[in-house]
Backbone as a chain_set.jsonl record, in Angstrom:
{"seq": "MMEYYPILKALHIIFIVTWFAGLFYIIRLFIYFAEAGLEVEPKKEILQSQYKTMSMRLWYIITWPSAIITLVLATLLLSSEVGRVFLKQPWMHVKLSFILLLYIYHGYSHVLYRRLQTGRLTWTSKKLRMWNELPTLILFSVVFLVVLKSAVNWIFGVLGLVGLMIFLMSGIKFYRRI", "coords": {"N": [[13.375, 2.88, 21.559], [12.718, 2.812, 18.802], [12.329, 5.584, 18.268], [14.919, 6.339, 17.975], [15.998, 5.037, 15.924], [16.041, 6.063, 12.964], [18.298, 7.836, 13.434], [20.438, 6.206, 14.196], [20.661, 4.596, 12.132], [21.294, 6.599, 10.094], [23.878, 7.319, 11.323], [25.175, 4.731, 11.088], [25.325, 4.55, 8.379], [26.991, 6.69, 7.608], [29.431, 5.754, 9.135], [30.06, 3.58, 7.851], [30.759, 4.147, 5.484], [32.961, 6.173, 6.017], [34.488, 3.747, 6.841], [34.842, 2.15, 4.544], [36.147, 4.074, 3.111], [38.456, 4.265, 4.385], [39.443, 1.609, 4.066], [39.826, 1.408, 1.56], [41.761, 3.378, 0.92], [43.921, 2.63, 2.477], [45.072, 0.264, 1.496], [45.968, 1.288, -0.889], [47.992, 2.875, 0.064], [49.64, 0.96, 0.79], [50.377, -0.15, -1.554], [51.528, 2.204, -2.604], [53.998, 2.21, -0.761], [55.197, -0.12, -1.607], [55.83, 0.24, -4.157], [57.625, 2.207, -3.834], [59.734, 0.963, -2.596], [61.211, 0.343, -4.913], [62.682, 2.478, -5.459], [65.665, 4.327, -5.371], [68.212, 4.859, -2.692], [68.485, 8.247, -1.065], [65.675, 8.5, -1.323], [63.878, 6.181, -1.254], [63.896, 5.398, 1.476], [62.741, 7.581, 2.615], [60.117, 7.792, 1.365], [59.23, 5.633, 2.105], [59.012, 5.469, 4.851], [57.524, 7.86, 5.272], [54.971, 6.736, 4.203], [54.569, 4.636, 6.097], [53.78, 6.27, 8.35], [51.651, 7.584, 7.376], [49.941, 5.312, 6.917], [49.759, 4.255, 9.483], [48.385, 6.167, 10.925], [45.897, 6.555, 9.34], [45.022, 3.867, 9.822], [44.481, 3.429, 12.563], [43.171, 5.725, 13.358], [41.237, 6.31, 11.781], [40.157, 4.107, 10.189], [40.051, 1.503, 11.911], [38.571, 2.565, 14.154], [36.149, 3.076, 12.666], [35.367, 0.714, 11.712], [34.704, -0.689, 14.17], [32.716, 1.232, 15.285], [30.689, 1.001, 13.365], [29.979, -1.792, 13.549], [28.965, -1.75, 15.89], [26.716, -0.167, 15.729], [25.286, -1.541, 13.902], [24.532, -3.649, 15.46], [22.948, -2.454, 17.255], [20.95, -1.47, 15.633], [20.062, -4.22, 14.437], [19.06, -5.239, 16.711], [16.735, -3.974, 17.118], [13.208, -3.559, 16.625], [12.45, -3.183, 13.99], [14.986, -4.322, 12.823], [14.92, -7.058, 13.613], [13.033, -7.929, 12.18], [13.908, -7.714, 9.738], [16.048, -9.566, 10.066], [14.752, -11.892, 9.668], [14.414, -12.291, 6.885], [15.651, -13.643, 3.778], [17.547, -12.108, 2.205], [18.881, -10.567, 3.97], [20.512, -12.429, 5.555], [22.257, -13.196, 3.525], [23.535, -10.719, 3.119], [24.619, -10.33, 5.637], [26.31, -12.38, 5.405], [28.185, -11.432, 3.426], [29.257, -9.186, 4.844], [30.536, -10.395, 6.88], [32.688, -11.572, 5.519], [33.768, -8.96, 4.634], [34.748, -8.24, 7.151], [36.666, -10.241, 7.673], [38.333, -9.647, 5.615], [39.326, -7.043, 6.408], [40.524, -7.976, 8.529], [42.613, -9.508, 7.644], [43.981, -7.287, 6.341], [44.812, -5.993, 8.27], [46.886, -7.71, 8.931], [48.536, -7.417, 6.871], [49.162, -4.744, 7.268], [50.642, -4.664, 9.648], [52.808, -6.252, 8.792], [53.634, -4.285, 6.899], [54.373, -2.307, 8.592], [56.71, -3.301, 10.024], [58.432, -3.727, 8.136], [58.283, -6.172, 6.477], [56.608, -6.582, 4.452], [55.704, -8.081, 1.657], [54.304, -8.364, -0.64], [53.609, -7.754, -3.953], [53.151, -4.555, -5.99], [51.183, -5.302, -7.696], [49.787, -7.318, -6.806], [48.707, -6.285, -4.478], [47.186, -4.407, -5.69], [45.109, -6.078, -6.81], [44.206, -7.272, -4.399], [42.911, -4.777, -3.313], [40.595, -4.819, -4.685], [38.786, -6.415, -3.809], [37.097, -5.378, -1.665], [35.572, -3.713, -3.185], [34.051, -5.407, -4.723], [32.35, -6.635, -2.636], [31.192, -4.188, -1.625], [29.445, -3.346, -3.734], [27.829, -5.776, -3.828], [26.533, -5.535, -1.525], [25.181, -3.204, -1.288], [23.47, -3.663, -3.61], [22.014, -5.84, -2.571], [20.77, -4.512, -0.337], [19.322, -2.364, -1.332], [17.645, -3.588, -3.411], [16.712, -5.881, -2.13], [14.867, -8.96, -1.787], [14.436, -8.865, -4.336], [16.405, -9.476, -6.068], [17.564, -11.217, -8.791], [19.179, -14.005, -8.664], [20.825, -15.389, -10.379], [21.423, -13.462, -12.392], [22.403, -11.605, -10.519], [24.967, -12.996, -9.878], [26.33, -13.35, -12.277], [26.673, -10.707, -12.919], [28.321, -9.895, -10.711], [30.64, -11.151, -11.413], [31.108, -10.112, -13.877], [31.771, -7.661, -13.061], [34.143, -8.093, -11.637], [35.815, -9.066, -13.759], [35.954, -6.863, -15.199], [37.114, -4.962, -13.269], [39.669, -6.286, -13.185], [40.571, -6.185, -15.591], [40.788, -3.367, -15.813], [42.938, -3.059, -13.983], [45.095, -4.399, -15.399], [45.189, -2.913, -17.744], [46.194, -0.482, -16.501], [48.597, -1.147, -15.717], [49.853, -1.279, -18.165], [50.002, 1.336, -19.057]], "CA": [[14.465, 2.543, 20.612], [12.254, 2.993, 17.686], [12.357, 6.899, 17.867], [16.357, 6.598, 17.524], [16.094, 4.238, 14.708], [16.482, 6.762, 11.928], [19.387, 8.607, 13.719], [21.175, 5.116, 14.342], [20.776, 4.058, 10.577], [22.25, 7.594, 9.539], [25.123, 7.048, 11.779], [25.534, 3.777, 10.647], [25.749, 4.587, 7.014], [28.284, 7.356, 7.825], [30.681, 5.055, 9.511], [30.298, 2.475, 6.861], [31.4, 5.244, 4.259], [34.337, 6.157, 6.519], [35.338, 2.443, 7.215], [35.169, 1.929, 3.416], [37.405, 5.058, 2.716], [39.888, 3.677, 5.207], [40.019, 0.145, 3.5], [40.378, 1.63, 0.071], [43.028, 4.191, 0.94], [45.096, 1.906, 3.295], [45.82, -0.645, 0.609], [46.761, 2.326, -1.86], [49.266, 3.432, 0.902], [50.644, -0.284, 1.019], [50.855, -0.207, -3.207], [52.731, 3.267, -2.647], [55.06, 1.734, -0.211], [55.935, -1.332, -2.363], [56.468, 0.903, -5.353], [58.654, 3.196, -3.087], [60.999, 0.065, -2.419], [61.93, 0.103, -6.151], [63.495, 3.742, -5.749], [67.034, 4.569, -4.747], [68.172, 5.724, -1.409], [67.576, 8.184, 0.223], [64.37, 8.672, -1.591], [63.176, 5.076, -0.753], [63.718, 5.274, 2.863], [62.088, 8.783, 3.054], [58.808, 7.774, 0.939], [58.627, 4.278, 2.852], [59.009, 6.103, 6.244], [56.322, 8.682, 5.234], [53.798, 5.74, 3.922], [54.339, 3.886, 7.364], [53.218, 7.07, 9.182], [50.359, 7.735, 6.897], [49.12, 4.294, 7.173], [49.342, 4.098, 10.947], [47.23, 7.328, 11.507], [44.829, 6.089, 8.709], [44.502, 2.841, 10.195], [44.086, 3.49, 13.963], [42.422, 6.86, 13.785], [39.947, 6.32, 10.818], [39.631, 2.694, 9.707], [39.692, 0.691, 12.975], [37.274, 2.946, 14.779], [35.044, 3.018, 11.745], [34.864, -0.609, 11.524], [34.157, -0.914, 15.389], [31.416, 1.822, 15.518], [29.803, 0.284, 12.193], [29.574, -2.994, 14.141], [28.241, -1.585, 17.289], [25.462, 0.474, 15.423], [24.685, -2.514, 13.162], [24.157, -4.631, 16.268], [21.986, -1.785, 17.734], [19.822, -1.728, 14.681], [19.339, -5.358, 14.322], [18.311, -5.726, 17.988], [15.368, -3.289, 17.225], [11.903, -4.202, 16.056], [12.7, -3.264, 12.378], [16.014, -5.213, 12.424], [14.396, -8.257, 13.995], [12.144, -8.205, 10.962], [14.993, -7.895, 8.609], [16.795, -10.669, 10.204], [13.95, -13.238, 9.102], [14.587, -12.403, 5.561], [16.929, -14.398, 3.306], [18.527, -11.331, 1.739], [19.71, -9.965, 5.099], [21.442, -13.515, 5.806], [23.34, -13.085, 2.363], [24.185, -9.498, 3.344], [25.538, -10.647, 6.71], [27.619, -13.054, 5.056], [29.167, -10.482, 2.722], [29.636, -8.244, 5.824], [31.518, -11.201, 7.61], [33.701, -11.47, 4.501], [34.458, -7.758, 4.901], [35.602, -8.08, 8.384], [37.883, -10.945, 7.517], [39.417, -8.759, 4.581], [39.713, -6.087, 7.19], [41.448, -8.554, 9.637], [43.979, -9.836, 6.888], [44.659, -6.295, 5.924], [45.826, -5.644, 9.478], [48.112, -8.598, 8.932], [49.351, -6.736, 5.848], [49.579, -3.522, 7.785], [51.76, -5.1, 10.562], [54.001, -6.471, 7.827], [54.33, -3.043, 6.451], [55.15, -1.535, 9.723], [58.038, -3.98, 10.407], [59.38, -3.797, 6.804], [58.193, -7.463, 6.013], [55.622, -6.575, 3.416], [56.616, -8.817, 0.467], [53.199, -8.399, -1.831], [53.823, -6.575, -5.159], [51.874, -3.86, -5.973], [50.138, -5.743, -8.558], [49.016, -8.285, -6.079], [47.87, -5.399, -3.737], [45.954, -3.825, -6.622], [44.048, -6.949, -6.823], [43.486, -7.265, -3.062], [42.124, -3.717, -3.101], [39.359, -4.674, -5.524], [37.793, -7.194, -3.055], [36.052, -4.522, -0.915], [34.742, -2.994, -4.056], [33.0, -6.407, -5.091], [31.45, -6.703, -1.434], [30.348, -3.053, -1.547], [28.507, -3.697, -4.782], [26.936, -6.835, -3.328], [25.777, -5.399, -0.224], [24.468, -2.143, -1.763], [22.202, -4.032, -4.278], [21.141, -6.449, -1.708], [19.973, -3.817, 0.484], [18.361, -1.773, -2.236], [16.822, -4.486, -4.233], [16.003, -6.999, -1.181], [14.517, -10.227, -2.552], [14.057, -8.525, -5.951], [17.653, -9.733, -6.797], [17.549, -12.563, -9.329], [20.728, -14.513, -8.002], [21.692, -15.79, -11.42], [22.006, -12.253, -12.843], [23.475, -10.976, -9.552], [26.369, -13.796, -9.801], [26.828, -12.904, -13.329], [27.031, -9.248, -12.84], [29.599, -9.657, -9.983], [31.763, -11.991, -12.319], [31.439, -9.326, -14.984], [32.289, -6.543, -12.407], [35.323, -8.617, -11.264], [36.606, -9.084, -14.968], [36.07, -5.228, -15.512], [38.136, -4.536, -12.574], [40.791, -6.993, -13.218], [41.023, -5.573, -16.97], [41.315, -2.084, -15.383], [44.27, -3.314, -13.373], [46.02, -4.778, -16.303], [45.499, -1.648, -18.504], [46.711, 0.466, -15.706], [50.031, -1.584, -15.802], [50.586, -1.32, -19.193], [50.361, 2.628, -19.058]], "C": [[13.924, 3.216, 19.236], [12.611, 4.564, 17.173], [13.838, 7.249, 17.527], [16.626, 5.955, 16.428], [16.873, 4.98, 13.317], [18.047, 7.431, 12.151], [20.624, 7.479, 13.708], [21.509, 4.704, 12.93], [21.64, 5.309, 9.977], [23.747, 7.553, 9.999], [25.718, 5.892, 11.206], [26.155, 3.553, 9.201], [27.119, 5.465, 6.967], [29.46, 6.715, 8.195], [30.946, 3.863, 8.483], [30.991, 3.334, 5.673], [32.716, 5.522, 4.795], [35.196, 5.02, 6.624], [35.808, 2.168, 5.769], [36.228, 2.634, 2.884], [38.648, 4.534, 3.352], [40.457, 2.388, 4.461], [40.447, 0.33, 2.021], [41.447, 2.308, -0.012], [44.319, 3.251, 1.638], [45.854, 0.914, 2.21], [46.586, 0.252, -0.601], [47.997, 2.786, -1.221], [50.256, 2.343, 0.737], [51.216, -0.286, -0.784], [51.997, 0.982, -3.196], [54.097, 2.763, -2.144], [55.86, 0.647, -0.939], [56.322, -0.76, -3.543], [57.69, 1.824, -4.88], [60.028, 2.281, -2.886], [61.725, -0.246, -3.78], [62.897, 1.552, -6.407], [64.93, 3.432, -5.058], [67.062, 5.241, -3.391], [68.672, 7.137, -1.717], [65.921, 8.26, 0.039], [63.455, 7.422, -1.253], [63.108, 5.003, 0.547], [62.727, 6.613, 3.219], [60.563, 8.579, 2.685], [58.406, 6.597, 1.846], [58.279, 4.788, 4.327], [57.563, 6.974, 6.42], [54.978, 7.679, 5.14], [53.524, 5.132, 5.286], [53.549, 4.762, 8.359], [51.979, 7.307, 8.824], [49.338, 6.464, 7.1], [48.826, 3.789, 8.723], [48.381, 4.987, 11.49], [45.912, 6.847, 10.485], [43.936, 4.787, 9.531], [43.806, 2.793, 11.608], [43.343, 4.819, 14.268], [41.113, 6.837, 12.811], [39.287, 4.795, 10.697], [39.434, 1.626, 10.911], [38.432, 1.075, 13.727], [36.019, 2.899, 13.932], [34.279, 1.775, 11.663], [34.19, -0.993, 12.905], [32.77, -0.235, 15.606], [30.319, 1.123, 14.471], [29.058, -0.828, 12.893], [28.685, -2.764, 15.133], [26.561, -1.082, 16.66], [24.712, -0.574, 14.754], [23.957, -3.612, 14.282], [22.895, -3.924, 16.985], [20.786, -1.952, 16.846], [19.214, -3.1, 14.465], [18.692, -5.926, 15.443], [17.008, -4.904, 17.998], [14.343, -3.874, 16.618], [12.096, -4.25, 14.625], [13.976, -4.344, 12.117], [15.622, -6.679, 12.83], [13.686, -8.894, 12.797], [12.956, -8.627, 9.814], [15.753, -9.393, 8.702], [16.13, -12.087, 9.77], [14.021, -13.378, 7.59], [15.844, -12.871, 4.917], [17.978, -13.368, 2.792], [19.554, -10.786, 2.84], [20.669, -11.109, 5.634], [22.647, -13.308, 4.654], [24.065, -11.948, 2.66], [25.23, -9.543, 4.526], [26.693, -11.277, 6.29], [28.693, -12.259, 4.245], [29.901, -9.539, 3.808], [30.92, -9.14, 6.575], [32.774, -11.46, 6.701], [34.45, -10.114, 4.553], [35.402, -7.738, 6.259], [36.75, -9.188, 8.352], [38.724, -10.461, 6.421], [40.017, -7.679, 5.532], [40.821, -6.641, 8.21], [42.918, -8.909, 8.831], [44.777, -8.508, 6.393], [45.191, -5.599, 6.816], [46.878, -6.492, 9.495], [49.002, -7.786, 8.066], [50.017, -5.443, 6.564], [50.855, -3.655, 8.798], [53.066, -5.507, 9.769], [54.579, -5.067, 7.441], [55.055, -2.271, 7.507], [56.61, -1.907, 10.171], [58.701, -4.323, 9.246], [59.22, -5.419, 6.246], [57.071, -7.648, 4.845], [56.269, -6.993, 2.005], [55.621, -8.8, -0.8], [53.855, -7.242, -2.715], [52.686, -5.728, -5.166], [50.908, -4.343, -6.975], [49.014, -6.575, -7.841], [48.061, -7.318, -5.062], [46.996, -4.739, -4.451], [44.8, -4.755, -6.526], [43.397, -7.122, -5.662], [42.484, -6.042, -2.892], [40.874, -3.698, -3.94], [38.15, -5.488, -4.754], [36.692, -6.507, -2.307], [35.057, -3.983, -1.945], [33.66, -4.097, -4.473], [32.029, -6.589, -3.86], [30.653, -5.557, -1.275], [29.055, -2.987, -2.466], [27.651, -4.685, -4.544], [26.004, -6.466, -2.269], [24.718, -4.315, -0.568], [23.161, -2.697, -2.582], [21.515, -5.018, -3.427], [20.241, -5.537, -0.674], [19.075, -3.03, -0.174], [17.137, -2.608, -2.816], [16.087, -5.598, -3.466], [16.031, -8.295, -1.855], [14.287, -10.183, -4.014], [15.158, -9.167, -6.803], [17.341, -11.153, -7.428], [19.166, -13.2, -9.458], [21.502, -15.121, -9.403], [22.269, -14.484, -12.063], [22.898, -11.484, -11.941], [24.929, -11.645, -9.553], [26.986, -13.265, -11.037], [27.383, -11.419, -13.511], [28.333, -9.025, -11.86], [30.838, -10.347, -10.725], [32.142, -10.849, -13.32], [32.163, -8.003, -14.367], [33.845, -6.984, -12.119], [36.381, -8.657, -12.601], [36.651, -7.673, -15.329], [37.302, -4.632, -14.438], [39.574, -5.071, -12.786], [41.311, -6.442, -14.553], [41.675, -4.051, -16.499], [42.639, -2.182, -14.685], [45.372, -3.516, -14.394], [46.191, -3.553, -17.237], [46.24, -0.535, -17.781], [48.288, 0.051, -15.747], [50.611, -1.26, -17.034], [50.858, 0.285, -19.689], [51.166, 3.099, -18.154]], "O": [[14.604, 4.05, 18.639], [13.043, 4.825, 16.051], [14.08, 8.275, 16.892], [17.643, 6.335, 15.847], [17.92, 4.615, 12.783], [18.854, 7.526, 11.226], [21.714, 7.821, 13.249], [22.686, 4.485, 12.642], [22.677, 5.02, 9.38], [24.684, 7.719, 9.219], [26.866, 6.042, 10.787], [27.054, 2.785, 8.858], [28.144, 5.065, 6.417], [30.512, 7.044, 7.648], [32.044, 3.312, 8.407], [31.884, 2.785, 5.027], [33.672, 5.151, 4.113], [36.42, 5.121, 6.537], [37.009, 1.955, 5.602], [37.144, 2.078, 2.278], [39.726, 4.43, 2.767], [41.655, 2.164, 4.287], [41.224, -0.402, 1.407], [42.228, 2.03, -0.921], [45.486, 3.284, 1.248], [47.081, 0.844, 2.136], [47.641, -0.106, -1.125], [48.982, 3.068, -1.903], [51.456, 2.565, 0.575], [52.402, -0.425, -1.082], [53.128, 0.815, -3.652], [55.126, 2.82, -2.816], [57.085, 0.577, -0.838], [57.289, -1.312, -4.068], [58.627, 2.078, -5.637], [61.163, 2.747, -2.988], [62.709, -0.986, -3.804], [63.674, 1.678, -7.353], [65.191, 2.458, -4.352], [66.189, 6.008, -2.986], [69.351, 7.206, -2.741], [65.093, 8.127, 0.939], [62.28, 7.658, -0.974], [62.08, 4.443, 0.928], [61.965, 6.506, 4.18], [59.718, 9.046, 3.449], [57.271, 6.596, 2.322], [57.228, 4.431, 4.858], [56.742, 6.862, 7.331], [54.042, 7.832, 5.925], [52.355, 5.083, 5.671], [52.754, 4.23, 9.133], [51.101, 7.297, 9.688], [48.149, 6.602, 7.389], [47.875, 3.088, 9.067], [47.626, 4.657, 12.404], [44.83, 6.814, 11.072], [42.732, 4.709, 9.775], [42.735, 2.214, 11.787], [42.917, 4.992, 15.41], [40.058, 7.359, 13.171], [38.158, 4.458, 11.052], [38.501, 0.843, 10.733], [37.481, 0.324, 13.949], [34.926, 2.697, 14.461], [33.058, 1.645, 11.576], [33.126, -1.609, 12.831], [31.801, -0.878, 16.011], [29.205, 0.77, 14.857], [27.83, -0.906, 12.905], [27.694, -3.477, 15.285], [25.495, -1.544, 17.066], [23.498, -0.599, 14.96], [22.978, -4.293, 13.975], [21.917, -4.605, 17.294], [19.753, -2.494, 17.241], [17.996, -3.204, 14.319], [17.918, -6.879, 15.355], [16.197, -5.154, 18.89], [14.645, -4.876, 15.969], [11.917, -5.316, 14.036], [13.869, -5.158, 11.2], [16.199, -7.534, 12.158], [13.73, -10.085, 12.489], [12.772, -9.612, 9.099], [15.989, -10.156, 7.765], [16.75, -13.132, 9.572], [13.728, -14.446, 7.053], [16.951, -12.584, 5.374], [19.173, -13.645, 2.894], [20.757, -10.608, 2.652], [21.686, -10.696, 6.192], [23.837, -13.276, 4.971], [25.282, -12.038, 2.503], [26.343, -9.017, 4.511], [27.835, -10.951, 6.617], [29.901, -12.434, 4.403], [31.063, -9.183, 3.612], [32.036, -8.666, 6.79], [33.871, -11.546, 7.254], [35.68, -10.122, 4.519], [36.548, -7.293, 6.328], [37.754, -8.978, 9.033], [39.865, -10.914, 6.337], [41.22, -7.442, 5.418], [41.771, -5.982, 8.632], [44.041, -8.659, 9.268], [45.97, -8.556, 6.09], [45.955, -4.675, 6.537], [47.889, -6.095, 10.075], [50.127, -7.475, 8.46], [51.211, -5.167, 6.443], [51.848, -2.928, 8.764], [54.192, -5.125, 10.091], [55.753, -4.747, 7.623], [56.133, -1.701, 7.337], [57.471, -1.121, 10.565], [59.552, -5.211, 9.298], [60.147, -5.835, 5.552], [56.74, -8.753, 4.417], [57.138, -6.368, 1.398], [56.044, -9.174, -1.893], [54.412, -6.203, -2.36], [51.598, -5.924, -4.625], [49.825, -3.766, -7.072], [47.808, -6.594, -8.09], [46.867, -7.561, -4.886], [45.944, -4.428, -3.893], [43.675, -4.362, -6.218], [42.166, -7.154, -5.656], [41.37, -6.229, -2.402], [40.147, -2.704, -3.943], [36.945, -5.331, -4.951], [35.54, -6.942, -2.29], [33.874, -3.811, -1.653], [32.48, -3.758, -4.566], [30.837, -6.695, -4.149], [29.508, -5.695, -0.843], [27.926, -2.671, -2.091], [26.551, -4.536, -5.077], [24.892, -6.972, -2.119], [23.546, -4.448, -0.218], [22.022, -2.308, -2.323], [20.294, -5.04, -3.575], [19.126, -5.896, -0.293], [17.962, -2.931, 0.342], [15.944, -2.33, -2.694], [15.099, -6.177, -3.919], [17.038, -8.714, -2.424], [14.022, -11.133, -4.751], [14.994, -9.397, -8.001], [16.938, -12.096, -6.747], [20.057, -12.845, -10.23], [22.724, -15.275, -9.398], [23.481, -14.402, -12.262], [23.885, -10.852, -12.317], [25.932, -10.985, -9.282], [28.097, -12.741, -10.951], [28.381, -11.106, -14.162], [29.21, -8.197, -12.103], [31.981, -9.949, -10.498], [33.324, -10.633, -13.588], [32.992, -7.366, -15.018], [34.728, -6.173, -12.399], [37.564, -8.334, -12.495], [37.704, -7.374, -15.893], [38.252, -3.955, -14.831], [40.552, -4.352, -12.576], [42.523, -6.236, -14.62], [42.814, -3.679, -16.778], [43.439, -1.268, -14.885], [46.44, -2.911, -14.302], [47.341, -3.195, -17.492], [46.869, 0.293, -18.44], [49.14, 0.937, -15.807], [51.805, -0.962, -17.069], [51.721, 0.542, -20.528], [51.485, 4.288, -18.17]]}, "num_chains": 1, "name": "protein.A"}
């Protein structure tokens, strides 16, 4: 298994990237769908139909497969010799907690996806924009945990996340104004 570890790790990173791309873009499609609801017919129907098709393809061809493959590869990596060493370190427990939150986010995004497909998505584009920032916070947290490991000062880490959240929310408000 050790000779395959670098290959598994590379594949894991690739599928993390494709999973995040899917998570980021699916909510953008939801936003476009919600905003198309403000258009007049037939433009509204044409746009919303197109966004439904695009979201279905993205969700089932890229996002779900990437999430599943990421999980399988992570399990293989964690069951290796190196992975078992990492599992004993506190930063890995925090990282896995963030990953659990990401899978919960993914699951609830699936609920939103199903509502979109059945025409029952009632979230505003503003609420969807805020929802779209959650994986960004998780991504920043996980990357810094993996790179810095135990070198992270938790007080500065928490303050940094709060600052990032304020920055992202300010960006959303600024976008709404323009």
